[in-house]
SEROLO-116074 format. One record per residue (C-alpha): residue number from 1; residue in three letters; x, y, z. Coordinates in pm, 1 decimal. Layout:
BEGIN
<rec num="NUM" residu="ALA" X="X" Y="Y" Z="Z"/>
...
END
This chain:
BEGIN
<rec num="1" residu="UNK" X="5.0" Y="15.5" Z="-12.1"/>
<rec num="2" residu="UNK" X="150.0" Y="362.8" Z="-121.5"/>
<rec num="3" residu="UNK" X="102.8" Y="614.0" Z="175.7"/>
<rec num="4" residu="UNK" X="120.9" Y="942.1" Z="14.1"/>
<rec num="5" residu="UNK" X="208.3" Y="1230.0" Z="207.8"/>
<rec num="6" residu="UNK" X="8.7" Y="1512.4" Z="332.9"/>
<rec num="7" residu="UNK" X="133.7" Y="1876.8" Z="249.7"/>
<rec num="8" residu="UNK" X="-88.5" Y="2182.0" Z="389.2"/>
<rec num="9" residu="UNK" X="-17.7" Y="2542.0" Z="249.0"/>
<rec num="10" residu="UNK" X="-95.5" Y="2864.7" Z="308.4"/>
<rec num="11" residu="UNK" X="0.8" Y="3192.0" Z="97.8"/>
<rec num="12" residu="UNK" X="2.3" Y="3357.1" Z="-225.5"/>
<rec num="13" residu="UNK" X="-179.5" Y="3218.1" Z="-522.4"/>
<rec num="14" residu="UNK" X="-188.7" Y="3454.1" Z="-867.1"/>
<rec num="15" residu="UNK" X="-274.2" Y="3485.0" Z="-1201.2"/>
<rec num="16" residu="UNK" X="50.8" Y="3547.9" Z="-1404.6"/>
<rec num="17" residu="UNK" X="22.0" Y="3701.1" Z="-1734.6"/>
<rec num="18" residu="UNK" X="404.0" Y="3630.1" Z="-1886.4"/>
<rec num="19" residu="UNK" X="523.5" Y="3761.8" Z="-2181.1"/>
<rec num="20" residu="UNK" X="849.9" Y="3686.9" Z="-2389.5"/>
<rec num="21" residu="UNK" X="1028.6" Y="4009.0" Z="-2532.3"/>
<rec num="22" residu="UNK" X="1384.6" Y="3966.6" Z="-2740.2"/>
<rec num="23" residu="UNK" X="1544.9" Y="4226.5" Z="-2530.4"/>
<rec num="24" residu="UNK" X="1414.6" Y="4460.7" Z="-2233.7"/>
<rec num="25" residu="UNK" X="1336.8" Y="4805.4" Z="-2357.4"/>
<rec num="26" residu="UNK" X="1449.1" Y="5184.4" Z="-2324.2"/>
<rec num="27" residu="UNK" X="1171.4" Y="5380.8" Z="-2101.7"/>
<rec num="28" residu="UNK" X="922.4" Y="5547.9" Z="-2382.3"/>
<rec num="29" residu="UNK" X="930.8" Y="5306.6" Z="-2628.9"/>
<rec num="30" residu="UNK" X="689.9" Y="5036.9" Z="-2784.3"/>
<rec num="31" residu="UNK" X="853.5" Y="4658.6" Z="-2763.0"/>
<rec num="32" residu="UNK" X="621.8" Y="4388.4" Z="-2976.3"/>
<rec num="33" residu="UNK" X="566.9" Y="4059.3" Z="-2727.6"/>
<rec num="34" residu="UNK" X="691.2" Y="3739.4" Z="-2937.6"/>
<rec num="35" residu="UNK" X="486.4" Y="3505.1" Z="-2706.6"/>
<rec num="36" residu="UNK" X="201.9" Y="3585.4" Z="-2433.1"/>
<rec num="37" residu="UNK" X="64.9" Y="3335.6" Z="-2164.9"/>
<rec num="38" residu="UNK" X="-205.0" Y="3362.0" Z="-1891.4"/>
<rec num="39" residu="UNK" X="-166.9" Y="3076.9" Z="-1646.1"/>
<rec num="40" residu="UNK" X="-232.4" Y="3037.7" Z="-1249.9"/>
<rec num="41" residu="UNK" X="101.1" Y="3120.8" Z="-1028.4"/>
<rec num="42" residu="UNK" X="181.8" Y="3241.5" Z="-645.1"/>
<rec num="43" residu="UNK" X="453.7" Y="3096.2" Z="-467.3"/>
<rec num="44" residu="UNK" X="308.3" Y="2843.8" Z="-243.8"/>
<rec num="45" residu="UNK" X="28.0" Y="2755.7" Z="-456.8"/>
<rec num="46" residu="UNK" X="279.6" Y="2644.3" Z="-733.6"/>
<rec num="47" residu="UNK" X="482.4" Y="2460.2" Z="-494.8"/>
<rec num="48" residu="UNK" X="224.6" Y="2265.1" Z="-376.9"/>
<rec num="49" residu="UNK" X="149.9" Y="2226.7" Z="-781.5"/>
<rec num="50" residu="UNK" X="495.1" Y="2041.6" Z="-811.4"/>
<rec num="51" residu="UNK" X="444.4" Y="1867.0" Z="-484.2"/>
<rec num="52" residu="UNK" X="114.8" Y="1736.4" Z="-621.8"/>
<rec num="53" residu="UNK" X="264.1" Y="1628.8" Z="-937.6"/>
<rec num="54" residu="UNK" X="555.3" Y="1393.1" Z="-707.0"/>
<rec num="55" residu="UNK" X="236.6" Y="1225.4" Z="-591.0"/>
<rec num="56" residu="UNK" X="138.3" Y="1439.2" Z="-286.0"/>
<rec num="57" residu="UNK" X="-154.4" Y="1521.2" Z="-146.8"/>
<rec num="58" residu="UNK" X="-187.5" Y="1910.1" Z="-77.4"/>
<rec num="59" residu="UNK" X="-436.3" Y="2151.9" Z="27.2"/>
<rec num="60" residu="UNK" X="-439.8" Y="2528.2" Z="-14.9"/>
<rec num="61" residu="UNK" X="-564.4" Y="2795.3" Z="151.9"/>
<rec num="62" residu="UNK" X="-528.5" Y="3151.6" Z="54.2"/>
<rec num="63" residu="UNK" X="-774.3" Y="3396.7" Z="-96.1"/>
<rec num="64" residu="UNK" X="-871.8" Y="3519.2" Z="-452.4"/>
<rec num="65" residu="UNK" X="-1133.5" Y="3746.2" Z="-512.5"/>
<rec num="66" residu="UNK" X="-1448.8" Y="3725.5" Z="-723.8"/>
<rec num="67" residu="UNK" X="-1322.5" Y="3852.0" Z="-1062.2"/>
<rec num="68" residu="UNK" X="-1232.0" Y="3599.5" Z="-1363.0"/>
<rec num="69" residu="UNK" X="-938.8" Y="3560.5" Z="-1224.3"/>
<rec num="70" residu="UNK" X="-1004.5" Y="3466.8" Z="-936.8"/>
<rec num="71" residu="UNK" X="-1199.6" Y="3165.1" Z="-1106.2"/>
<rec num="72" residu="UNK" X="-883.3" Y="3110.3" Z="-1323.6"/>
<rec num="73" residu="UNK" X="-667.3" Y="3072.9" Z="-1009.9"/>
<rec num="74" residu="UNK" X="-951.8" Y="2824.5" Z="-852.4"/>
<rec num="75" residu="UNK" X="-978.7" Y="2638.6" Z="-1163.0"/>
<rec num="76" residu="UNK" X="-567.6" Y="2603.3" Z="-1265.6"/>
<rec num="77" residu="UNK" X="-541.3" Y="2423.4" Z="-886.9"/>
<rec num="78" residu="UNK" X="-809.6" Y="2241.0" Z="-922.4"/>
<rec num="79" residu="UNK" X="-702.6" Y="2121.7" Z="-1207.3"/>
<rec num="80" residu="UNK" X="-370.9" Y="1977.5" Z="-1038.8"/>
<rec num="81" residu="UNK" X="-600.1" Y="1772.4" Z="-813.8"/>
<rec num="82" residu="UNK" X="-510.4" Y="1963.1" Z="-490.1"/>
<rec num="83" residu="UNK" X="-758.9" Y="2031.9" Z="-256.9"/>
<rec num="84" residu="UNK" X="-890.2" Y="2396.7" Z="-211.4"/>
<rec num="85" residu="UNK" X="-1174.1" Y="2418.4" Z="22.0"/>
<rec num="86" residu="UNK" X="-906.6" Y="2654.9" Z="185.0"/>
<rec num="87" residu="UNK" X="-925.1" Y="2889.2" Z="-121.9"/>
<rec num="88" residu="UNK" X="-1180.9" Y="3160.2" Z="-7.1"/>
<rec num="89" residu="UNK" X="-1365.6" Y="3403.3" Z="-240.4"/>
<rec num="90" residu="UNK" X="-1387.2" Y="3779.3" Z="-139.3"/>
<rec num="91" residu="UNK" X="-1723.3" Y="3926.0" Z="-278.2"/>
<rec num="92" residu="UNK" X="-1618.4" Y="4265.0" Z="-460.0"/>
<rec num="93" residu="UNK" X="-1252.8" Y="4227.7" Z="-466.6"/>
<rec num="94" residu="UNK" X="-996.2" Y="4175.1" Z="-689.0"/>
<rec num="95" residu="UNK" X="-749.2" Y="3877.1" Z="-732.5"/>
<rec num="96" residu="UNK" X="-355.3" Y="3919.8" Z="-697.1"/>
<rec num="97" residu="UNK" X="-193.7" Y="3936.1" Z="-1051.8"/>
<rec num="98" residu="UNK" X="124.3" Y="3955.6" Z="-1160.2"/>
<rec num="99" residu="UNK" X="273.2" Y="4087.7" Z="-1500.2"/>
<rec num="100" residu="UNK" X="624.0" Y="3907.0" Z="-1581.5"/>
<rec num="101" residu="UNK" X="866.3" Y="4023.6" Z="-1868.3"/>
<rec num="102" residu="UNK" X="1078.1" Y="3743.2" Z="-1992.9"/>
<rec num="103" residu="UNK" X="1369.1" Y="3819.8" Z="-2162.9"/>
<rec num="104" residu="UNK" X="1428.0" Y="3544.0" Z="-2512.3"/>
<rec num="105" residu="UNK" X="1793.7" Y="3372.4" Z="-2489.6"/>
<rec num="106" residu="UNK" X="1867.7" Y="3476.6" Z="-2131.4"/>
<rec num="107" residu="UNK" X="1565.8" Y="3324.0" Z="-1935.1"/>
<rec num="108" residu="UNK" X="1606.6" Y="3663.6" Z="-1708.9"/>
<rec num="109" residu="UNK" X="1245.7" Y="3803.0" Z="-1599.4"/>
<rec num="110" residu="UNK" X="1123.0" Y="4090.4" Z="-1447.6"/>
<rec num="111" residu="UNK" X="808.3" Y="4054.3" Z="-1195.4"/>
<rec num="112" residu="UNK" X="551.3" Y="4297.7" Z="-1139.6"/>
<rec num="113" residu="UNK" X="270.9" Y="4175.2" Z="-892.0"/>
<rec num="114" residu="UNK" X="3.3" Y="4320.3" Z="-717.1"/>
<rec num="115" residu="UNK" X="-192.5" Y="4217.1" Z="-427.3"/>
<rec num="116" residu="UNK" X="-489.0" Y="4083.9" Z="-395.4"/>
<rec num="117" residu="UNK" X="-745.8" Y="4396.7" Z="-297.3"/>
<rec num="118" residu="UNK" X="-912.2" Y="4220.0" Z="-43.2"/>
<rec num="119" residu="UNK" X="-852.2" Y="4147.8" Z="293.6"/>
<rec num="120" residu="UNK" X="-602.5" Y="3843.3" Z="411.9"/>
<rec num="121" residu="UNK" X="-721.2" Y="3532.5" Z="529.1"/>
<rec num="122" residu="UNK" X="-726.8" Y="3518.4" Z="945.3"/>
<rec num="123" residu="UNK" X="-661.7" Y="3294.6" Z="1211.9"/>
<rec num="124" residu="UNK" X="-1025.0" Y="3265.2" Z="1250.8"/>
<rec num="125" residu="UNK" X="-1073.5" Y="3184.2" Z="914.8"/>
<rec num="126" residu="UNK" X="-883.6" Y="2853.1" Z="952.9"/>
<rec num="127" residu="UNK" X="-1034.8" Y="2547.9" Z="1040.2"/>
<rec num="128" residu="UNK" X="-1043.3" Y="2491.7" Z="1422.5"/>
<rec num="129" residu="UNK" X="-792.3" Y="2192.2" Z="1345.2"/>
<rec num="130" residu="UNK" X="-592.8" Y="2306.6" Z="1152.4"/>
<rec num="131" residu="UNK" X="-336.0" Y="2198.9" Z="992.7"/>
<rec num="132" residu="UNK" X="-556.9" Y="1889.5" Z="994.2"/>
<rec num="133" residu="UNK" X="-367.2" Y="1563.2" Z="937.7"/>
<rec num="134" residu="UNK" X="-95.0" Y="1744.2" Z="714.7"/>
<rec num="135" residu="UNK" X="231.0" Y="1596.2" Z="748.7"/>
<rec num="136" residu="UNK" X="426.5" Y="1940.6" Z="637.3"/>
<rec num="137" residu="UNK" X="335.1" Y="2334.0" Z="661.7"/>
<rec num="138" residu="UNK" X="452.0" Y="2593.4" Z="371.2"/>
<rec num="139" residu="UNK" X="392.9" Y="2981.7" Z="408.6"/>
<rec num="140" residu="UNK" X="538.6" Y="3242.5" Z="215.2"/>
<rec num="141" residu="UNK" X="435.4" Y="3465.0" Z="499.4"/>
<rec num="142" residu="UNK" X="220.1" Y="3705.4" Z="298.2"/>
<rec num="143" residu="UNK" X="-48.6" Y="3708.7" Z="529.1"/>
<rec num="144" residu="UNK" X="116.6" Y="3738.8" Z="827.4"/>
<rec num="145" residu="UNK" X="-132.8" Y="3694.4" Z="1130.3"/>
<rec num="146" residu="UNK" X="-290.4" Y="3384.5" Z="1019.2"/>
<rec num="147" residu="UNK" X="63.8" Y="3262.5" Z="905.7"/>
<rec num="148" residu="UNK" X="198.8" Y="3266.4" Z="1269.9"/>
<rec num="149" residu="UNK" X="-99.3" Y="3125.2" Z="1400.4"/>
<rec num="150" residu="UNK" X="-39.3" Y="2865.3" Z="1147.3"/>
<rec num="151" residu="UNK" X="317.7" Y="2799.5" Z="1211.6"/>
<rec num="152" residu="UNK" X="209.8" Y="2797.8" Z="1573.4"/>
<rec num="153" residu="UNK" X="-56.2" Y="2558.3" Z="1525.3"/>
<rec num="154" residu="UNK" X="127.5" Y="2358.6" Z="1332.6"/>
<rec num="155" residu="UNK" X="439.6" Y="2318.6" Z="1634.9"/>
<rec num="156" residu="UNK" X="163.1" Y="2218.9" Z="1862.7"/>
<rec num="157" residu="UNK" X="79.0" Y="1947.5" Z="1642.5"/>
<rec num="158" residu="UNK" X="419.6" Y="1852.7" Z="1588.3"/>
<rec num="159" residu="UNK" X="425.6" Y="1873.3" Z="1202.4"/>
<rec num="160" residu="UNK" X="758.8" Y="2078.4" Z="1021.0"/>
<rec num="161" residu="UNK" X="722.8" Y="2390.0" Z="867.5"/>
<rec num="162" residu="UNK" X="893.4" Y="2553.4" Z="565.6"/>
<rec num="163" residu="UNK" X="928.6" Y="2948.6" Z="545.8"/>
<rec num="164" residu="UNK" X="948.8" Y="3034.6" Z="125.2"/>
<rec num="165" residu="UNK" X="1126.7" Y="3404.9" Z="217.6"/>
<rec num="166" residu="UNK" X="1089.8" Y="3540.8" Z="-128.1"/>
<rec num="167" residu="UNK" X="1130.0" Y="3948.4" Z="26.1"/>
<rec num="168" residu="UNK" X="1183.6" Y="4060.9" Z="309.8"/>
<rec num="169" residu="UNK" X="775.3" Y="4172.0" Z="474.8"/>
<rec num="170" residu="UNK" X="616.6" Y="4239.3" Z="798.8"/>
<rec num="171" residu="UNK" X="660.0" Y="3937.6" Z="1028.5"/>
<rec num="172" residu="UNK" X="907.4" Y="3765.3" Z="796.9"/>
<rec num="173" residu="UNK" X="1185.4" Y="3762.5" Z="1086.0"/>
<rec num="174" residu="UNK" X="887.7" Y="3620.9" Z="1345.3"/>
<rec num="175" residu="UNK" X="827.2" Y="3339.7" Z="1090.0"/>
<rec num="176" residu="UNK" X="1196.4" Y="3254.8" Z="1029.4"/>
<rec num="177" residu="UNK" X="1213.4" Y="3183.2" Z="1395.1"/>
<rec num="178" residu="UNK" X="1001.6" Y="3001.9" Z="1427.2"/>
<rec num="179" residu="UNK" X="1003.6" Y="2748.3" Z="1122.6"/>
<rec num="180" residu="UNK" X="1189.1" Y="2410.6" Z="1120.9"/>
<rec num="181" residu="UNK" X="1337.4" Y="2512.0" Z="763.2"/>
<rec num="182" residu="UNK" X="1416.2" Y="2825.9" Z="596.9"/>
<rec num="183" residu="UNK" X="1490.4" Y="2844.8" Z="228.5"/>
<rec num="184" residu="UNK" X="1487.5" Y="3217.5" Z="125.0"/>
<rec num="185" residu="UNK" X="1643.1" Y="3443.1" Z="-180.5"/>
<rec num="186" residu="UNK" X="1964.2" Y="3605.2" Z="-188.5"/>
<rec num="187" residu="UNK" X="1748.9" Y="3904.9" Z="-221.8"/>
<rec num="188" residu="UNK" X="1602.1" Y="3798.7" Z="187.2"/>
<rec num="189" residu="UNK" X="1949.2" Y="3730.5" Z="300.9"/>
<rec num="190" residu="UNK" X="2077.0" Y="4055.3" Z="188.3"/>
<rec num="191" residu="UNK" X="1819.7" Y="4212.1" Z="354.2"/>
<rec num="192" residu="UNK" X="1780.3" Y="3996.9" Z="682.6"/>
<rec num="193" residu="UNK" X="2174.8" Y="4095.0" Z="737.9"/>
<rec num="194" residu="UNK" X="2291.1" Y="4348.0" Z="970.1"/>
<rec num="195" residu="UNK" X="2526.8" Y="4597.2" Z="907.8"/>
<rec num="196" residu="UNK" X="2689.8" Y="4705.4" Z="570.3"/>
<rec num="197" residu="UNK" X="2977.5" Y="4540.0" Z="407.7"/>
<rec num="198" residu="UNK" X="3009.0" Y="4304.8" Z="74.8"/>
<rec num="199" residu="UNK" X="2712.0" Y="3998.3" Z="77.4"/>
<rec num="200" residu="UNK" X="2871.2" Y="3704.7" Z="231.4"/>
<rec num="201" residu="UNK" X="2590.7" Y="3392.9" Z="173.6"/>
<rec num="202" residu="UNK" X="2774.1" Y="3219.5" Z="430.3"/>
<rec num="203" residu="UNK" X="2705.7" Y="3400.5" Z="706.8"/>
<rec num="204" residu="UNK" X="2400.6" Y="3501.5" Z="599.1"/>
<rec num="205" residu="UNK" X="2316.6" Y="3123.3" Z="634.1"/>
<rec num="206" residu="UNK" X="2452.8" Y="3070.9" Z="953.4"/>
<rec num="207" residu="UNK" X="2295.8" Y="3389.8" Z="1108.8"/>
<rec num="208" residu="UNK" X="1962.3" Y="3241.3" Z="1012.7"/>
<rec num="209" residu="UNK" X="2040.0" Y="2868.0" Z="1100.0"/>
<rec num="210" residu="UNK" X="2080.2" Y="3105.5" Z="1484.3"/>
<rec num="211" residu="UNK" X="1733.3" Y="3155.4" Z="1438.6"/>
<rec num="212" residu="UNK" X="1685.9" Y="2794.7" Z="1542.2"/>
<rec num="213" residu="UNK" X="1577.2" Y="2590.1" Z="1210.9"/>
<rec num="214" residu="UNK" X="1665.6" Y="2241.7" Z="1161.0"/>
<rec num="215" residu="UNK" X="1820.1" Y="2357.5" Z="829.3"/>
<rec num="216" residu="UNK" X="1874.4" Y="2710.7" Z="621.7"/>
<rec num="217" residu="UNK" X="1888.5" Y="2765.3" Z="244.3"/>
<rec num="218" residu="UNK" X="1935.3" Y="3077.6" Z="10.7"/>
<rec num="219" residu="UNK" X="1912.7" Y="3010.1" Z="-336.6"/>
<rec num="220" residu="UNK" X="2156.1" Y="3185.3" Z="-543.1"/>
<rec num="221" residu="UNK" X="2011.2" Y="3150.2" Z="-895.2"/>
<rec num="222" residu="UNK" X="2275.5" Y="3070.9" Z="-1159.4"/>
<rec num="223" residu="UNK" X="2508.8" Y="3039.0" Z="-853.6"/>
<rec num="224" residu="UNK" X="2341.5" Y="2782.7" Z="-677.7"/>
<rec num="225" residu="UNK" X="2258.8" Y="2753.3" Z="-294.7"/>
<rec num="226" residu="UNK" X="2417.2" Y="2760.6" Z="-6.6"/>
<rec num="227" residu="UNK" X="2292.4" Y="2566.2" Z="255.4"/>
<rec num="228" residu="UNK" X="2388.9" Y="2497.3" Z="622.1"/>
<rec num="229" residu="UNK" X="2263.0" Y="2169.8" Z="875.7"/>
<rec num="230" residu="UNK" X="2353.6" Y="2110.9" Z="1233.3"/>
<rec num="231" residu="UNK" X="2703.9" Y="2205.7" Z="1215.3"/>
<rec num="232" residu="UNK" X="2748.0" Y="2129.8" Z="837.1"/>
<rec num="233" residu="UNK" X="2796.8" Y="2411.5" Z="571.6"/>
<rec num="234" residu="UNK" X="2759.5" Y="2356.9" Z="170.2"/>
<rec num="235" residu="UNK" X="2733.7" Y="2484.7" Z="-151.8"/>
<rec num="236" residu="UNK" X="2569.4" Y="2325.3" Z="-426.3"/>
<rec num="237" residu="UNK" X="2604.4" Y="2405.0" Z="-743.7"/>
<rec num="238" residu="UNK" X="2341.5" Y="2473.7" Z="-1023.8"/>
<rec num="239" residu="UNK" X="2249.5" Y="2253.0" Z="-1305.9"/>
<rec num="240" residu="UNK" X="2339.0" Y="2352.0" Z="-1634.9"/>
<rec num="241" residu="UNK" X="1969.4" Y="2364.2" Z="-1880.3"/>
<rec num="242" residu="UNK" X="1913.5" Y="2560.7" Z="-2170.1"/>
<rec num="243" residu="UNK" X="1645.8" Y="2795.2" Z="-1996.4"/>
<rec num="244" residu="UNK" X="1370.1" Y="2944.2" Z="-2147.1"/>
<rec num="245" residu="UNK" X="1214.7" Y="3118.9" Z="-1851.6"/>
<rec num="246" residu="UNK" X="1305.4" Y="3096.7" Z="-1449.9"/>
<rec num="247" residu="UNK" X="984.9" Y="3218.4" Z="-1313.4"/>
<rec num="248" residu="UNK" X="827.6" Y="3019.3" Z="-1035.8"/>
<rec num="249" residu="UNK" X="1183.2" Y="2765.5" Z="-1033.9"/>
<rec num="250" residu="UNK" X="1200.8" Y="2894.8" Z="-684.6"/>
<rec num="251" residu="UNK" X="888.0" Y="2812.5" Z="-621.7"/>
<rec num="252" residu="UNK" X="984.0" Y="2438.2" Z="-766.2"/>
<rec num="253" residu="UNK" X="1239.7" Y="2408.6" Z="-560.1"/>
<rec num="254" residu="UNK" X="1086.5" Y="2488.1" Z="-257.5"/>
<rec num="255" residu="UNK" X="907.7" Y="2165.2" Z="-389.8"/>
<rec num="256" residu="UNK" X="1192.4" Y="1952.5" Z="-427.6"/>
<rec num="257" residu="UNK" X="1334.1" Y="2031.1" Z="-61.6"/>
<rec num="258" residu="UNK" X="983.2" Y="1940.7" Z="67.0"/>
<rec num="259" residu="UNK" X="973.4" Y="1598.6" Z="-94.6"/>
<rec num="260" residu="UNK" X="1295.3" Y="1471.2" Z="42.2"/>
<rec num="261" residu="UNK" X="1238.2" Y="1638.5" Z="370.3"/>
<rec num="262" residu="UNK" X="942.9" Y="1440.3" Z="368.4"/>
<rec num="263" residu="UNK" X="1101.3" Y="1111.3" Z="213.6"/>
<rec num="264" residu="UNK" X="1377.2" Y="1143.9" Z="497.8"/>
<rec num="265" residu="UNK" X="1625.4" Y="1190.3" Z="285.3"/>
<rec num="266" residu="UNK" X="1992.6" Y="1384.2" Z="387.2"/>
<rec num="267" residu="UNK" X="2028.0" Y="1698.9" Z="352.1"/>
<rec num="268" residu="UNK" X="2250.4" Y="1722.9" Z="85.3"/>
<rec num="269" residu="UNK" X="2055.8" Y="1498.6" Z="-143.6"/>
<rec num="270" residu="UNK" X="1711.1" Y="1696.2" Z="-69.9"/>
<rec num="271" residu="UNK" X="1913.9" Y="2026.7" Z="-171.6"/>
<rec num="272" residu="UNK" X="2014.0" Y="1851.2" Z="-488.3"/>
<rec num="273" residu="UNK" X="1747.4" Y="1720.5" Z="-604.6"/>
<rec num="274" residu="UNK" X="1527.6" Y="2021.4" Z="-549.7"/>
<rec num="275" residu="UNK" X="1785.1" Y="2216.3" Z="-752.0"/>
<rec num="276" residu="UNK" X="1728.1" Y="1998.9" Z="-1036.0"/>
<rec num="277" residu="UNK" X="1405.0" Y="1963.7" Z="-1018.6"/>
<rec num="278" residu="UNK" X="1403.6" Y="2352.8" Z="-1034.5"/>
<rec num="279" residu="UNK" X="1651.7" Y="2381.5" Z="-1341.1"/>
<rec num="280" residu="UNK" X="1472.5" Y="2145.0" Z="-1555.5"/>
<rec num="281" residu="UNK" X="1099.6" Y="2346.7" Z="-1478.4"/>
<rec num="282" residu="UNK" X="1358.4" Y="2635.4" Z="-1668.9"/>
<rec num="283" residu="UNK" X="1270.5" Y="2453.6" Z="-1998.7"/>
<rec num="284" residu="UNK" X="962.9" Y="2608.1" Z="-2044.0"/>
<rec num="285" residu="UNK" X="770.1" Y="2972.4" Z="-1982.6"/>
<rec num="286" residu="UNK" X="577.6" Y="3000.1" Z="-1693.1"/>
<rec num="287" residu="UNK" X="587.7" Y="2900.2" Z="-1367.7"/>
<rec num="288" residu="UNK" X="434.4" Y="2531.6" Z="-1388.6"/>
<rec num="289" residu="UNK" X="428.2" Y="2444.7" Z="-1727.1"/>
<rec num="290" residu="UNK" X="742.8" Y="2334.4" Z="-1760.6"/>
<rec num="291" residu="UNK" X="749.6" Y="2103.7" Z="-1378.8"/>
<rec num="292" residu="UNK" X="911.3" Y="1776.0" Z="-1482.9"/>
<rec num="293" residu="UNK" X="811.2" Y="1448.9" Z="-1401.9"/>
<rec num="294" residu="UNK" X="1021.1" Y="1252.8" Z="-1114.2"/>
<rec num="295" residu="UNK" X="1204.8" Y="1045.0" Z="-1408.1"/>
<rec num="296" residu="UNK" X="1323.8" Y="1367.0" Z="-1557.9"/>
<rec num="297" residu="UNK" X="1492.7" Y="1435.0" Z="-1201.4"/>
<rec num="298" residu="UNK" X="1603.8" Y="1140.6" Z="-1190.5"/>
<rec num="299" residu="UNK" X="1730.1" Y="1103.2" Z="-1516.0"/>
<rec num="300" residu="UNK" X="1922.3" Y="1401.2" Z="-1478.5"/>
<rec num="301" residu="UNK" X="2013.1" Y="1328.8" Z="-1157.8"/>
<rec num="302" residu="UNK" X="2166.6" Y="1040.7" Z="-1239.8"/>
<rec num="303" residu="UNK" X="2338.1" Y="1138.9" Z="-1574.4"/>
<rec num="304" residu="UNK" X="2538.8" Y="1474.2" Z="-1370.6"/>
<rec num="305" residu="UNK" X="2664.6" Y="1145.8" Z="-1141.8"/>
<rec num="306" residu="UNK" X="2820.2" Y="988.2" Z="-1435.4"/>
<rec num="307" residu="UNK" X="3008.9" Y="1280.3" Z="-1529.9"/>
END
């Protein structure tokens, strides 16, 4: 009998408008778009989609408006067989949206995004037994009060948690102290570090580990990642792929990281798997279309192990 692990995620869901251009234009000019796609996005939502495709059971908690974008966001999650009973609709409000410009050839992208117009999810709107029978909790910290409440409830039940720290916001440092795992962007780590001077990812990840997390990782784009766990600190290089678009790579990295934790792998294997998972996603535009299968990730890992 196969036992499917369960992950609860609380955070952002978005409707992404992604367009590919041959180069970024200067101000006050026009630029023709090469390709334009519209799809569901958002850090926690996309991480859960990646986990669902790896065979995990996922439940999403967040908010949408009663607009067309909200319906498309909801449909995108339902199509991935996610439990969306915790996705609440705010009447008369506008859903979160993002406009993402991707430079053809480099895969680099710039994201313009807007929060939903309605108020955030509140602790009172979460189920009384939250996080239910989940084996893991993922947060991105956008809805501070609900996120702090959620991780405290998870701790009471012995459910491990991860903070996806994409940027510095109110309450993020408190959440970093409460979560068992912190996986953050370079941007977050730079803002977190006290004092000035050149950014040192090794010092930054050790500083984050001092908050009490079992492991902390800083993602560094094409420079790989830096991780500390217990008394070990290590750098994991990025995998080289023909990158089309890096949108969602960090979200998929988080999904792969959680998958490895639930499989009880050692930390180096976890980070290596997450890195390969995220790299392969970049072969297609958008945050979700390129999410690879488990077999594709295993093939890439075996290929590199032979080199």
